[in-house]
ZASERO-71377 format. One line per field, with one value per residue: x, y, z of N, C-alpha, C in turn. Coordinates in nm, 3 decimals. Example, Ala and Ser with C-alpha at 12.3 -4.5 7.8 and 13.67 -1.06 7.14 Angstrom:
REM residues 2
nX 1.319,1.285
nY -0.569,-0.225
nZ 0.780,0.708
caX 1.230,1.367
caY -0.450,-0.106
caZ 0.780,0.714
cX 1.320,1.290
cY -0.330,0.003
cZ 0.780,0.787
REM end
This chain:
REM residues 315
nX -0.774,-0.779,-0.548,-0.527,-0.285,-0.117,0.091,0.013,-0.257,-0.281,-0.177,-0.358,-0.586,-0.886,-1.152,-1.004,-0.966,-0.907,-0.718,-0.600,-0.406,-0.471,-0.479,-0.739,-0.795,-0.983,-1.319,-1.660,-1.980,-2.278,-2.604,-2.827,-3.069,-3.282,-3.271,-3.084,-2.797,-2.452,-2.092,-1.861,-1.552,-1.199,-0.919,-0.574,-0.233,0.122,0.136,-0.055,-0.391,-0.735,-1.080,-1.398,-1.731,-1.897,-2.172,-2.496,-2.410,-2.360,-2.429,-2.227,-2.019,-1.976,-1.878,-1.646,-1.483,-1.291,-1.104,-0.755,-0.732,-0.617,-0.714,-0.825,-0.889,-1.116,-1.216,-1.319,-1.155,-1.273,-1.431,-1.589,-1.767,-1.534,-1.345,-1.120,-1.215,-1.299,-1.496,-1.635,-1.619,-1.566,-1.465,-1.243,-1.111,-0.761,-0.584,-0.327,-0.146,0.066,-0.036,0.141,0.290,0.149,0.138,0.200,0.529,0.768,0.970,1.238,1.468,1.445,1.694,1.843,1.697,1.738,2.014,2.017,1.881,2.042,2.241,2.072,1.972,2.214,2.271,2.109,2.189,2.110,2.049,1.799,1.610,1.743,1.753,1.480,1.394,1.558,1.482,1.204,1.192,1.336,1.164,0.942,1.055,1.087,0.838,0.825,0.958,0.813,0.547,0.264,0.209,-0.045,-0.392,-0.516,-0.478,-0.184,0.143,0.058,0.164,0.373,0.637,0.594,0.571,0.834,0.959,0.819,0.885,1.164,1.174,1.070,1.270,1.486,1.393,1.377,1.646,1.743,1.592,1.680,1.944,1.903,1.771,1.928,1.870,1.680,1.608,1.776,1.807,1.576,1.381,1.451,1.411,1.136,1.042,1.118,0.960,0.697,0.491,0.506,0.321,0.152,0.209,0.062,-0.189,-0.270,-0.332,-0.133,0.060,-0.074,-0.388,-0.475,-0.621,-0.794,-0.700,-0.868,-0.776,-0.660,-0.883,-1.030,-0.853,-0.634,-0.329,-0.173,-0.239,-0.182,0.098,0.191,0.121,0.297,0.542,0.532,0.519,0.770,0.937,0.884,0.983,1.250,1.325,1.287,1.170,0.848,0.735,0.933,1.099,1.230,1.107,0.839,0.847,0.914,0.690,0.498,0.556,0.476,0.203,0.096,0.136,-0.046,-0.152,-0.412,-0.698,-0.930,-0.822,-0.720,-0.518,-0.451,-0.358,-0.253,0.045,0.295,0.557,0.850,0.975,0.771,0.581,0.726,0.760,0.492,0.435,0.621,0.535,0.282,0.365,0.518,0.327,0.130,0.266,0.326,0.066,-0.020,0.172,0.121,-0.140,-0.100,0.068,-0.104,-0.241,-0.320,-0.101,-0.182,-0.429,-0.651,-0.613,-0.809,-1.047,-0.900,-0.970,-0.847,-0.719,-0.884,-1.061,-0.955,-0.844,-0.559,-0.344,-0.176,0.093,0.158,0.391
nY 1.076,1.316,1.269,0.991,0.734,0.818,0.745,0.637,0.581,0.809,1.007,1.143,1.414,1.588,1.542,1.429,1.157,0.814,0.517,0.219,-0.050,-0.190,-0.279,-0.441,-0.341,-0.341,-0.457,-0.417,-0.538,-0.364,-0.212,0.007,0.267,0.205,-0.064,-0.157,-0.332,-0.261,-0.227,-0.118,-0.006,-0.013,0.090,0.020,0.108,0.149,0.420,0.492,0.504,0.484,0.536,0.401,0.349,0.068,0.070,-0.089,-0.357,-0.687,-1.026,-1.191,-1.006,-0.920,-1.156,-1.186,-0.953,-0.930,-0.856,-0.836,-0.909,-0.820,-0.560,-0.411,-0.082,0.160,0.493,0.808,1.061,1.218,1.410,1.368,1.514,1.645,1.444,1.249,1.042,0.773,0.767,0.493,0.348,0.120,-0.214,-0.478,-0.806,-0.873,-1.115,-1.184,-1.022,-0.948,-0.932,-0.836,-0.640,-0.409,-0.296,-0.046,0.047,0.042,0.333,0.269,0.011,-0.345,-0.459,-0.233,-0.159,-0.380,-0.358,-0.114,-0.178,-0.354,-0.237,-0.161,-0.401,-0.507,-0.327,-0.400,-0.538,-0.658,-0.976,-1.126,-0.966,-0.942,-1.209,-1.272,-1.083,-1.142,-1.409,-1.385,-1.210,-1.360,-1.576,-1.468,-1.397,-1.321,-1.202,-0.991,-0.795,-0.759,-0.714,-0.488,-0.209,-0.154,-0.187,0.031,0.387,0.444,0.369,0.169,-0.018,-0.237,-0.362,-0.176,-0.232,-0.294,-0.055,0.139,0.045,0.083,0.361,0.444,0.345,0.505,0.753,0.693,0.659,0.922,1.046,0.911,0.996,1.258,1.234,1.080,0.920,0.739,0.394,0.267,0.017,-0.128,0.033,0.015,-0.263,-0.285,-0.119,-0.260,-0.488,-0.398,-0.380,-0.624,-0.826,-0.760,-0.911,-1.133,-1.036,-0.916,-0.994,-0.962,-0.774,-0.750,-0.652,-0.607,-0.761,-0.817,-1.091,-1.380,-1.421,-1.173,-1.003,-1.100,-1.108,-0.925,-0.740,-0.669,-0.838,-1.082,-1.067,-1.046,-1.298,-1.448,-1.366,-1.481,-1.753,-1.775,-1.731,-1.964,-2.157,-2.083,-2.122,-1.914,-1.696,-1.587,-1.411,-1.267,-0.960,-0.833,-0.945,-0.882,-0.602,-0.563,-0.683,-0.508,-0.272,-0.351,-0.411,-0.166,0.021,0.152,0.340,0.421,0.263,0.255,0.263,0.017,-0.079,-0.295,-0.198,0.122,0.322,0.285,0.303,0.494,0.439,0.305,0.506,0.679,0.514,0.488,0.759,0.807,0.620,0.725,0.972,0.901,0.761,0.960,1.163,1.030,0.984,1.248,1.342,1.177,1.255,1.530,1.521,1.472,1.702,2.022,2.302,2.564,2.472,2.262,1.934,1.628,1.535,1.366,1.067,0.909,1.098,1.246,1.348,1.581,1.846,1.933,2.197,2.278,2.472,2.749,2.692
nZ -3.305,-3.042,-2.779,-2.805,-2.802,-2.601,-2.312,-2.047,-1.806,-1.641,-1.797,-1.946,-2.011,-1.906,-2.131,-2.332,-2.559,-2.495,-2.548,-2.464,-2.314,-1.996,-1.645,-1.466,-1.155,-0.951,-0.925,-0.902,-0.894,-0.930,-0.873,-1.033,-0.944,-1.098,-1.120,-1.303,-1.398,-1.331,-1.368,-1.138,-1.189,-1.132,-1.292,-1.367,-1.425,-1.478,-1.443,-1.262,-1.129,-1.244,-1.238,-1.347,-1.477,-1.608,-1.778,-1.783,-1.769,-1.879,-1.770,-1.862,-1.899,-1.636,-1.528,-1.678,-1.656,-1.421,-1.116,-1.173,-1.439,-1.768,-1.984,-2.296,-2.312,-2.416,-2.429,-2.278,-2.103,-1.811,-1.546,-1.230,-0.980,-0.910,-0.920,-1.112,-1.392,-1.620,-1.904,-2.016,-2.331,-2.478,-2.400,-2.377,-2.334,-2.288,-2.317,-2.391,-2.269,-1.986,-1.649,-1.450,-1.574,-1.559,-1.314,-1.078,-0.968,-0.696,-0.622,-0.592,-0.680,-0.617,-0.560,-0.480,-0.253,-0.088,-0.042,0.096,0.326,0.470,0.655,0.867,0.966,1.058,1.261,1.469,1.747,1.983,2.103,2.107,1.968,1.723,1.638,1.607,1.413,1.188,1.140,1.081,0.858,0.675,0.657,0.527,0.292,-0.057,-0.082,0.093,-0.046,-0.276,-0.220,-0.181,0.046,0.114,0.015,-0.102,-0.076,0.083,-0.047,-0.223,-0.420,-0.617,-0.428,-0.238,0.037,0.131,0.058,0.208,0.464,0.460,0.431,0.680,0.846,0.768,0.853,1.125,1.189,1.167,1.367,1.596,1.600,1.672,1.913,2.132,2.353,2.289,2.226,1.985,1.859,1.930,1.813,1.541,1.502,1.550,1.345,1.113,1.134,1.163,0.964,0.843,0.846,0.641,0.418,0.456,0.499,0.263,-0.084,-0.274,-0.523,-0.766,-0.859,-0.587,-0.306,0.007,0.206,0.352,0.615,0.647,0.647,0.868,1.082,1.052,0.984,1.206,1.426,1.301,1.262,1.525,1.619,1.464,1.568,1.824,1.750,1.626,1.844,1.991,1.813,1.809,2.063,2.248,2.508,2.487,2.663,2.781,2.878,2.662,2.433,2.480,2.471,2.200,2.079,2.174,2.031,1.776,1.815,1.887,1.687,1.518,1.677,1.784,1.931,1.777,1.526,1.484,1.653,1.922,2.163,2.296,2.228,2.477,2.544,2.471,2.221,2.089,2.057,1.891,1.663,1.580,1.515,1.308,1.120,1.058,0.952,0.721,0.568,0.534,0.394,0.155,0.054,0.019,-0.166,-0.386,-0.456,-0.506,-0.725,-0.929,-0.954,-1.078,-1.070,-0.846,-0.780,-0.577,-0.433,-0.480,-0.225,0.041,0.165,0.364,0.509,0.675,0.491,0.391,0.169,-0.028,-0.116,-0.415,-0.465,-0.694,-0.950
caX -0.848,-0.688,-0.522,-0.493,-0.142,-0.040,0.153,-0.055,-0.388,-0.274,-0.121,-0.468,-0.656,-1.031,-1.196,-0.922,-0.999,-0.797,-0.725,-0.478,-0.419,-0.452,-0.520,-0.852,-0.749,-1.098,-1.444,-1.773,-2.111,-2.375,-2.734,-2.879,-3.201,-3.382,-3.239,-2.994,-2.667,-2.332,-1.966,-1.775,-1.419,-1.078,-0.814,-0.441,-0.110,0.236,0.120,-0.150,-0.524,-0.846,-1.204,-1.505,-1.844,-1.945,-2.317,-2.574,-2.319,-2.423,-2.377,-2.100,-1.918,-1.947,-1.795,-1.517,-1.402,-1.261,-0.974,-0.638,-0.725,-0.576,-0.816,-0.806,-0.988,-1.141,-1.309,-1.284,-1.123,-1.361,-1.431,-1.719,-1.754,-1.394,-1.258,-1.100,-1.273,-1.303,-1.625,-1.601,-1.688,-1.548,-1.379,-1.221,-1.003,-0.632,-0.519,-0.187,-0.062,0.094,-0.084,0.253,0.345,0.060,0.135,0.298,0.645,0.838,1.069,1.371,1.470,1.457,1.837,1.884,1.635,1.807,2.141,1.992,1.829,2.142,2.298,1.976,1.975,2.340,2.269,2.032,2.283,2.043,2.035,1.661,1.550,1.812,1.712,1.340,1.386,1.620,1.401,1.076,1.214,1.374,1.044,0.854,1.129,1.070,0.710,0.853,1.008,0.721,0.412,0.229,0.187,-0.188,-0.473,-0.530,-0.415,-0.040,0.236,-0.020,0.232,0.468,0.754,0.555,0.597,0.976,0.991,0.763,0.969,1.294,1.154,1.057,1.401,1.567,1.343,1.416,1.789,1.759,1.533,1.769,2.061,1.860,1.730,2.011,1.819,1.596,1.671,1.784,1.790,1.435,1.305,1.479,1.346,0.993,1.016,1.132,0.853,0.565,0.393,0.540,0.198,0.082,0.228,-0.045,-0.317,-0.301,-0.311,-0.017,0.058,-0.167,-0.529,-0.466,-0.742,-0.768,-0.720,-0.962,-0.707,-0.643,-1.010,-1.080,-0.754,-0.556,-0.184,-0.111,-0.257,-0.111,0.242,0.216,0.119,0.420,0.652,0.521,0.558,0.915,0.999,0.873,1.074,1.388,1.341,1.290,1.053,0.767,0.694,1.047,1.084,1.275,1.005,0.717,0.869,0.904,0.549,0.423,0.573,0.393,0.061,0.052,0.188,-0.153,-0.172,-0.542,-0.774,-1.024,-0.746,-0.677,-0.418,-0.510,-0.313,-0.189,0.187,0.324,0.701,0.890,1.001,0.643,0.522,0.802,0.726,0.359,0.442,0.693,0.446,0.184,0.432,0.553,0.204,0.062,0.341,0.308,-0.069,-0.025,0.254,0.050,-0.252,-0.050,0.127,-0.214,-0.313,-0.266,-0.056,-0.284,-0.556,-0.652,-0.630,-0.935,-1.051,-0.831,-1.051,-0.764,-0.666,-1.002,-1.126,-0.897,-0.784,-0.429,-0.320,-0.047,0.130,0.202,0.534
caY 1.143,1.377,1.188,0.854,0.709,0.855,0.629,0.574,0.631,0.943,1.104,1.205,1.527,1.585,1.565,1.354,1.018,0.724,0.380,0.158,-0.168,-0.163,-0.386,-0.417,-0.357,-0.372,-0.463,-0.442,-0.536,-0.284,-0.195,0.144,0.283,0.144,-0.207,-0.191,-0.373,-0.200,-0.261,-0.010,-0.058,0.065,0.047,0.050,0.078,0.200,0.563,0.513,0.444,0.564,0.462,0.422,0.256,0.001,0.070,-0.197,-0.472,-0.817,-1.129,-1.236,-0.904,-0.927,-1.275,-1.175,-0.839,-0.952,-0.803,-0.913,-0.933,-0.706,-0.528,-0.298,0.016,0.275,0.583,0.949,1.109,1.324,1.424,1.365,1.570,1.680,1.327,1.201,0.913,0.744,0.728,0.372,0.330,-0.020,-0.288,-0.613,-0.878,-0.878,-1.226,-1.200,-0.929,-0.992,-0.838,-0.778,-0.526,-0.294,-0.264,0.056,-0.008,0.128,0.419,0.210,-0.129,-0.443,-0.471,-0.115,-0.162,-0.481,-0.299,-0.008,-0.236,-0.434,-0.173,-0.157,-0.535,-0.520,-0.240,-0.465,-0.630,-0.730,-1.111,-1.169,-0.889,-0.978,-1.344,-1.268,-1.006,-1.218,-1.528,-1.351,-1.156,-1.474,-1.658,-1.404,-1.401,-1.220,-1.132,-0.865,-0.697,-0.744,-0.683,-0.349,-0.183,-0.133,-0.207,0.166,0.490,0.470,0.264,0.060,-0.056,-0.348,-0.317,-0.071,-0.271,-0.275,0.088,0.204,0.004,0.150,0.504,0.462,0.323,0.625,0.854,0.651,0.687,1.066,1.079,0.859,1.085,1.380,1.197,0.961,0.837,0.635,0.264,0.258,-0.121,-0.162,0.107,-0.047,-0.394,-0.260,-0.063,-0.366,-0.588,-0.344,-0.409,-0.749,-0.903,-0.726,-1.019,-1.229,-0.965,-0.879,-1.101,-0.935,-0.644,-0.751,-0.648,-0.636,-0.786,-0.868,-1.235,-1.410,-1.392,-1.029,-0.942,-1.142,-1.091,-0.803,-0.764,-0.652,-0.964,-1.188,-1.059,-1.079,-1.444,-1.501,-1.343,-1.584,-1.881,-1.772,-1.751,-2.106,-2.231,-2.046,-2.145,-1.786,-1.676,-1.479,-1.320,-1.193,-0.817,-0.795,-0.984,-0.805,-0.467,-0.570,-0.708,-0.385,-0.180,-0.398,-0.405,-0.028,0.117,0.232,0.453,0.427,0.139,0.263,0.246,-0.121,-0.122,-0.347,-0.112,0.247,0.324,0.313,0.327,0.601,0.386,0.273,0.633,0.727,0.430,0.529,0.890,0.795,0.547,0.824,1.072,0.848,0.730,1.085,1.232,0.957,1.010,1.386,1.354,1.110,1.340,1.657,1.496,1.471,1.828,2.137,2.409,2.665,2.408,2.170,1.791,1.568,1.508,1.242,1.000,0.861,1.214,1.320,1.409,1.713,1.876,1.998,2.295,2.273,2.611,2.780,2.662
caZ -3.198,-2.947,-2.662,-2.840,-2.819,-2.485,-2.250,-1.934,-1.765,-1.582,-1.892,-2.019,-1.950,-1.929,-2.268,-2.428,-2.584,-2.461,-2.597,-2.414,-2.231,-1.854,-1.555,-1.377,-1.017,-0.868,-1.000,-0.814,-0.960,-0.855,-0.938,-1.029,-0.883,-1.189,-1.123,-1.413,-1.344,-1.388,-1.303,-1.092,-1.218,-1.112,-1.384,-1.316,-1.498,-1.402,-1.418,-1.153,-1.136,-1.296,-1.218,-1.444,-1.467,-1.728,-1.760,-1.845,-1.781,-1.891,-1.680,-1.920,-1.871,-1.492,-1.507,-1.749,-1.615,-1.280,-1.074,-1.213,-1.583,-1.850,-2.085,-2.385,-2.271,-2.503,-2.363,-2.271,-1.968,-1.762,-1.401,-1.164,-0.846,-0.890,-0.925,-1.250,-1.426,-1.763,-1.960,-2.091,-2.459,-2.518,-2.309,-2.429,-2.268,-2.357,-2.246,-2.432,-2.192,-1.849,-1.547,-1.376,-1.647,-1.543,-1.171,-1.039,-0.897,-0.599,-0.688,-0.581,-0.721,-0.509,-0.526,-0.404,-0.121,-0.009,0.000,0.193,0.451,0.541,0.775,0.976,1.026,1.130,1.379,1.577,1.811,2.092,2.044,2.089,1.858,1.598,1.602,1.562,1.289,1.079,1.113,1.019,0.724,0.591,0.638,0.429,0.167,-0.160,-0.068,0.162,-0.143,-0.389,-0.174,-0.151,0.188,0.134,-0.105,-0.156,0.009,0.076,-0.088,-0.284,-0.543,-0.600,-0.353,-0.145,0.176,0.161,0.043,0.327,0.577,0.447,0.457,0.824,0.905,0.744,0.947,1.260,1.205,1.191,1.497,1.699,1.606,1.740,2.048,2.157,2.462,2.231,2.201,1.839,1.814,1.945,1.713,1.411,1.497,1.535,1.212,1.012,1.146,1.196,0.860,0.775,0.834,0.516,0.321,0.484,0.498,0.126,-0.181,-0.358,-0.590,-0.881,-0.817,-0.444,-0.228,0.141,0.225,0.459,0.741,0.654,0.684,0.998,1.186,1.032,0.980,1.338,1.500,1.230,1.287,1.666,1.627,1.404,1.663,1.927,1.689,1.606,1.976,2.024,1.725,1.841,2.208,2.317,2.593,2.430,2.769,2.834,2.856,2.527,2.335,2.506,2.418,2.054,2.047,2.202,1.918,1.665,1.850,1.913,1.589,1.459,1.767,1.851,1.924,1.665,1.402,1.471,1.750,2.046,2.273,2.255,2.263,2.617,2.559,2.378,2.087,2.027,2.014,1.776,1.548,1.535,1.451,1.182,1.030,1.013,0.869,0.590,0.495,0.500,0.288,0.029,0.005,-0.030,-0.286,-0.494,-0.496,-0.559,-0.857,-1.025,-0.936,-1.149,-0.981,-0.820,-0.747,-0.465,-0.461,-0.436,-0.082,0.074,0.266,0.474,0.582,0.724,0.375,0.364,0.040,-0.014,-0.222,-0.485,-0.498,-0.829,-0.968
cX -0.748,-0.674,-0.479,-0.342,-0.057,-0.001,0.066,-0.185,-0.384,-0.207,-0.230,-0.529,-0.805,-1.064,-1.117,-0.971,-0.879,-0.825,-0.594,-0.510,-0.393,-0.506,-0.648,-0.805,-0.863,-1.223,-1.557,-1.903,-2.211,-2.503,-2.779,-3.016,-3.311,-3.354,-3.160,-2.856,-2.552,-2.211,-1.892,-1.631,-1.310,-0.969,-0.679,-0.336,0.003,0.229,0.025,-0.284,-0.625,-0.971,-1.305,-1.613,-1.878,-2.095,-2.382,-2.487,-2.398,-2.363,-2.242,-1.989,-1.879,-1.854,-1.655,-1.427,-1.381,-1.127,-0.861,-0.628,-0.685,-0.681,-0.765,-0.922,-0.995,-1.244,-1.263,-1.262,-1.218,-1.346,-1.573,-1.701,-1.608,-1.297,-1.242,-1.163,-1.261,-1.445,-1.599,-1.687,-1.678,-1.447,-1.367,-1.104,-0.877,-0.548,-0.372,-0.092,-0.051,0.045,0.029,0.308,0.263,0.046,0.239,0.407,0.700,0.943,1.213,1.363,1.482,1.603,1.883,1.823,1.701,1.941,2.121,1.946,1.937,2.202,2.202,1.966,2.100,2.340,2.193,2.120,2.218,2.003,1.891,1.597,1.612,1.764,1.570,1.329,1.441,1.534,1.273,1.093,1.254,1.252,0.952,0.923,1.100,0.938,0.727,0.892,0.914,0.582,0.389,0.215,0.039,-0.260,-0.492,-0.451,-0.265,0.040,0.165,0.037,0.329,0.595,0.721,0.584,0.742,1.014,0.941,0.847,1.102,1.281,1.144,1.191,1.493,1.523,1.387,1.563,1.813,1.705,1.623,1.896,2.027,1.824,1.803,1.962,1.728,1.676,1.666,1.754,1.644,1.352,1.328,1.406,1.195,0.957,1.022,1.011,0.713,0.457,0.418,0.419,0.117,0.101,0.123,-0.183,-0.364,-0.262,-0.187,-0.036,-0.040,-0.310,-0.543,-0.603,-0.701,-0.792,-0.823,-0.900,-0.687,-0.770,-1.051,-0.983,-0.673,-0.407,-0.117,-0.120,-0.181,0.039,0.275,0.215,0.245,0.541,0.651,0.565,0.709,0.988,0.996,0.970,1.220,1.420,1.367,1.162,0.970,0.720,0.811,1.031,1.122,1.167,0.878,0.731,0.854,0.759,0.465,0.436,0.486,0.245,0.009,0.080,0.080,-0.199,-0.300,-0.617,-0.869,-0.954,-0.684,-0.571,-0.486,-0.473,-0.255,-0.042,0.210,0.474,0.742,0.907,0.872,0.575,0.594,0.768,0.589,0.365,0.514,0.611,0.341,0.246,0.460,0.429,0.136,0.134,0.325,0.170,-0.080,0.052,0.185,-0.064,-0.204,0.010,0.021,-0.291,-0.243,-0.219,-0.162,-0.419,-0.538,-0.665,-0.776,-0.932,-0.990,-0.901,-0.968,-0.701,-0.782,-1.068,-1.077,-0.848,-0.654,-0.400,-0.182,-0.010,0.170,0.352,0.605
cY 1.198,1.289,1.047,0.841,0.754,0.730,0.562,0.642,0.775,1.046,1.180,1.318,1.515,1.620,1.489,1.210,0.930,0.585,0.312,0.031,-0.130,-0.281,-0.346,-0.446,-0.395,-0.369,-0.500,-0.430,-0.464,-0.269,-0.050,0.147,0.221,-0.005,-0.249,-0.222,-0.299,-0.246,-0.133,-0.060,0.040,0.007,0.093,0.025,0.145,0.350,0.591,0.444,0.541,0.478,0.494,0.317,0.198,-0.018,-0.046,-0.322,-0.602,-0.915,-1.180,-1.136,-0.904,-1.044,-1.259,-1.068,-0.841,-0.886,-0.896,-0.943,-0.804,-0.686,-0.418,-0.201,0.129,0.364,0.726,0.987,1.223,1.334,1.418,1.406,1.595,1.565,1.279,1.065,0.892,0.706,0.613,0.362,0.185,-0.084,-0.430,-0.677,-0.878,-0.988,-1.244,-1.113,-0.976,-0.890,-0.766,-0.652,-0.398,-0.253,-0.156,-0.003,0.093,0.212,0.371,0.063,-0.220,-0.455,-0.354,-0.116,-0.266,-0.426,-0.195,-0.063,-0.305,-0.364,-0.168,-0.293,-0.551,-0.441,-0.302,-0.573,-0.709,-0.867,-1.152,-1.097,-0.928,-1.114,-1.344,-1.198,-1.086,-1.337,-1.492,-1.294,-1.267,-1.561,-1.599,-1.383,-1.286,-1.144,-0.999,-0.756,-0.676,-0.699,-0.532,-0.333,-0.162,-0.166,-0.075,0.260,0.497,0.347,0.142,0.024,-0.168,-0.296,-0.211,-0.104,-0.247,-0.128,0.167,0.172,0.076,0.299,0.530,0.441,0.443,0.739,0.821,0.679,0.834,1.104,1.029,0.941,1.212,1.354,1.068,0.872,0.726,0.506,0.239,0.116,-0.165,-0.093,0.050,-0.181,-0.377,-0.207,-0.171,-0.459,-0.529,-0.378,-0.541,-0.839,-0.869,-0.834,-1.128,-1.164,-0.937,-0.989,-1.083,-0.806,-0.636,-0.758,-0.684,-0.650,-0.830,-1.019,-1.256,-1.379,-1.242,-0.958,-0.975,-1.116,-0.962,-0.827,-0.751,-0.781,-1.078,-1.187,-1.089,-1.230,-1.506,-1.477,-1.450,-1.721,-1.888,-1.793,-1.899,-2.189,-2.206,-2.065,-2.014,-1.771,-1.560,-1.377,-1.250,-1.045,-0.776,-0.827,-0.903,-0.662,-0.465,-0.592,-0.583,-0.285,-0.221,-0.374,-0.262,0.068,0.194,0.343,0.451,0.296,0.139,0.253,0.107,-0.168,-0.173,-0.265,0.017,0.245,0.363,0.311,0.424,0.550,0.351,0.399,0.688,0.646,0.469,0.661,0.885,0.720,0.642,0.924,1.020,0.819,0.859,1.158,1.162,0.982,1.152,1.401,1.292,1.196,1.469,1.639,1.497,1.603,1.940,2.242,2.519,2.607,2.312,2.025,1.751,1.556,1.371,1.177,0.963,0.975,1.307,1.402,1.553,1.724,1.950,2.081,2.274,2.415,2.626,2.756,2.772
cZ -3.096,-2.823,-2.693,-2.858,-2.703,-2.407,-2.144,-1.897,-1.717,-1.672,-1.966,-1.939,-1.981,-2.074,-2.371,-2.439,-2.549,-2.516,-2.559,-2.337,-2.086,-1.773,-1.482,-1.235,-0.924,-0.955,-0.905,-0.892,-0.872,-0.937,-0.923,-0.962,-0.969,-1.210,-1.247,-1.355,-1.412,-1.308,-1.265,-1.097,-1.178,-1.201,-1.330,-1.424,-1.422,-1.377,-1.303,-1.180,-1.193,-1.286,-1.327,-1.428,-1.604,-1.712,-1.835,-1.869,-1.788,-1.790,-1.730,-1.891,-1.723,-1.463,-1.567,-1.691,-1.464,-1.244,-1.117,-1.360,-1.655,-1.959,-2.177,-2.358,-2.373,-2.434,-2.369,-2.126,-1.933,-1.611,-1.350,-1.019,-0.811,-0.894,-1.068,-1.271,-1.576,-1.798,-2.057,-2.217,-2.508,-2.423,-2.361,-2.356,-2.354,-2.294,-2.282,-2.348,-2.048,-1.748,-1.473,-1.442,-1.626,-1.397,-1.142,-0.951,-0.797,-0.671,-0.675,-0.620,-0.599,-0.465,-0.442,-0.264,-0.032,0.043,0.109,0.327,0.533,0.663,0.893,1.044,1.111,1.260,1.496,1.639,1.925,2.040,2.015,1.971,1.724,1.548,1.544,1.428,1.172,1.041,1.038,0.879,0.628,0.560,0.531,0.295,0.072,-0.149,0.004,0.062,-0.263,-0.347,-0.164,0.000,0.218,0.004,-0.178,-0.065,-0.010,0.036,-0.146,-0.419,-0.513,-0.533,-0.250,0.000,0.214,0.155,0.163,0.449,0.576,0.476,0.607,0.893,0.885,0.835,1.089,1.288,1.238,1.329,1.610,1.711,1.685,1.885,2.089,2.271,2.411,2.212,2.050,1.790,1.823,1.838,1.574,1.397,1.477,1.398,1.104,1.015,1.144,1.093,0.788,0.758,0.711,0.410,0.339,0.473,0.356,0.029,-0.267,-0.434,-0.706,-0.831,-0.670,-0.378,-0.088,0.143,0.336,0.595,0.758,0.699,0.827,1.113,1.175,1.048,1.116,1.418,1.435,1.262,1.432,1.685,1.570,1.495,1.770,1.872,1.667,1.738,2.015,1.941,1.761,1.989,2.283,2.399,2.538,2.533,2.836,2.803,2.715,2.424,2.355,2.454,2.267,2.012,2.070,2.088,1.801,1.696,1.864,1.798,1.513,1.554,1.847,1.834,1.804,1.530,1.392,1.568,1.876,2.169,2.214,2.295,2.408,2.647,2.449,2.235,2.014,1.977,1.892,1.651,1.493,1.460,1.317,1.077,0.972,0.918,0.729,0.506,0.448,0.387,0.154,-0.030,-0.051,-0.160,-0.407,-0.547,-0.561,-0.698,-0.966,-1.027,-1.010,-1.050,-0.969,-0.786,-0.629,-0.514,-0.438,-0.284,-0.055,0.193,0.388,0.554,0.618,0.614,0.350,0.220,0.063,-0.140,-0.283,-0.527,-0.644,-0.840,-1.044
REM end
C-alpha cells in the first residue's frame, strides 16, 4: 500500500496509508452526540505529532490506550478543517518498545548544551545571583536537560527546557552587546532560572502531563518558592535588593497578569527577558508549523499566536 514503510508520522501525505509504531502522547475519552464513546488521541514519534479519533472505543480500549504507551498504528493520513490527522483503522499495544525512543529530541545534544551553558554561568559574578543559580540548577540536575519546556506549543520535546534556556541566553548576549547599559549578569541569571520550575510543573518528556503542583501553582510560583528556600538554606536574605530583582525577573517574565505573571516587568532586564522569551517561543512555533506546510500555502491556525496563520513562501 502506498505510504507503508515510511519513517515517521510526519513523513506521510494525505491519502497515504500508514503502519508504524508510535507513542500515545495524549488520550481523552469523549462522547459523541449519540452517546457513543470514542478516544481522542495524539500520537507522537521523533518526527512530530498526529491526532486521530478511535471511534466506538470499548471500556477495555479506554483503559489500555493511555498516555505513555507505545502502540502499533494502522490507518490513513487525511485532513480535517485544514489540520492533518490519521483515520485509525487498527491499534494494538506494543509493550516490547521503549516509550523514550518515540519522543522528539532537542536539535542539540545534552553534552553540547552543557558546554554552551558554562560561559553564561561563569559570567554571573555577582555572589548572590551566582550562588542561587548554581544551587538551583544543581538541585534540578539532569531533569533540566531532559524536560520539555511545555506540554504543547513551543519546545515540547525532550531537552526542550535546556534548549529554550540556551536560546534565550544567546539572544541575551547579543542584546547586551548592543545595549551595554543592561545588567548582563542579572539578565543571564533570570534567563537561566525563568522556566526551571517546568521540571516541577510537567511530568517529563514522555506523554507530558501537568503535575498537581503544576496545575494548582504553576512554574512561576513554584520557582519563586524555590528561590526563597535556597536563600534560607544558603543564609541569604530573600528580601535583599539583589534577590528581589532576580525574583522580579522570574515573576514577571510572562509579561501580563492574564498570561500568568503575578506582576508586569518593572525593570529593564525583566522587560528584555519577557521579550526574548516571547521571541524564542514564537519563532519555534512558527518554524514547527512552517516545516509541515507546503511552499505557497499557509500553516494551520496557531492557537498560541492569536490563531494566526503564517505563509510559507515559494522556495
